[in-house]
N, C-alpha and C positions, 0 to 999 in steps of 0.2 A: 504494500500500500504506500502511496506517495505521501510525502510530507504535506502537500497541498490538500489532499483528501482528509488527512487527520485534522488539519486546522479548521476545516469546515464543520466538523462535528462538535456539537455542544458538550457532549459527555464522552470520556474515553471508553473505548470498547474493550471487552475481555474476549479474546479469541479462545474457544474451548478446545482442549486436547482430548477430552472424554466425550463420548456420544451423549447428547441430550435431546430427547424427543420433544416435539411440539405437537400437542393434541388439540383437535377441534372439539370445543366444549359441547357443540350441538350433536355430534355423532359419536364422540369418544374415540375416533380413529386418529391415527398419526397422520399429520399433513407434511411432516418433514423433520429434518435434523437441524438443530441450532448451530449456526456458524460462529456467531458472536453475539454479545449482549451488553447493553449499557443501561443507565438509568432512564434513557429516553427512547430506546428502541432496540431492535435486534435484526439479524438477517438469518435466513434459513436456506437450506438446500432442499428442494422438493421435486417430486416427479410430476407435479401439476402446475400449470401456469396460473398466476394470480394477477388479477387486473389491478393496476394502480387505482387508488381510492377505494378499493374493496376493503370492508371492515370485517375482521374476524374476532370471535370470542375464543381464546385459546388458553391452554395451560402449558407452561414451560416446565418440563421435568428436568431439573438441574441436578447434576451429580454432586453428591455429598461425600463426606468421609466414610470409609469402610463400606462402600457399596450402598450407602443410603441415598435418598433423593429428596430434594426440596420441590414442592409443587406450588407454582405461582400462577394464579389465574388472572387474566387481564383481557382488555379489548385493545386491538391494535389495527392500524390502517396501513395497507400496503402503499409504499411511496415509489417503489420501482420493482421491476421483475425483468430478468434477462435470461436468455438461453445460455447455457454453459457450452461452449463450442466443442469440447471434446466428448460430450455426452448429450443425450436428448433431454437431460434434466434442466432445472431452472434454479436460479438464485434469486431470492426476493428479500427486499428490505422493508421493515415495518417501523412505524413510529407509535409509541404508546399513546392511547387515547384515554382509557379509564382503567384504574386499578384500585382495589380496596386497600385501605390503610395498612392492614396487617400483611397483605401480599407485597405492598410497596416496601415496607420495612424489611421483610424477608429478602426481597430482590436486592435492596441496597446493601444489606449485610453480605449477601452472597457475592455481589460484585466487589465489595471491599475486601472480603476474605479469600476469594478464589485466587489461587496462586498458580500461574502457569510456570512450568519448569523453565528455568533460565531467566525469568522475569525478575527485575529488581524489586525487593520488598519496599513497601511504602513506610515512611517514618511515622 
């Protein structure tokens, strides 16, 4: 990712090394795998195209210690979706629209505490 792209983002993104599913709250089915997450949004890899401005009610199943998981439910709006050239899959970016207070606290703690291997620790 270029420095210019990073500067446009309001919140720093955490790129995940462990698989984290994104579930559709209406069907309970997986719609994709989380690529990265921040306080303001996330991106996913998915096998289905998502229309920009489409709003989804989803649950992020975030990896926790010792194979546990944090489940964070929210509503997010797709802001972009593009085909991944080497496969027939898509990458889509979402911005958070609504989130319950307790889920927001859990997401913020997760983002703060999630440590990617080789990433410098925050002071």
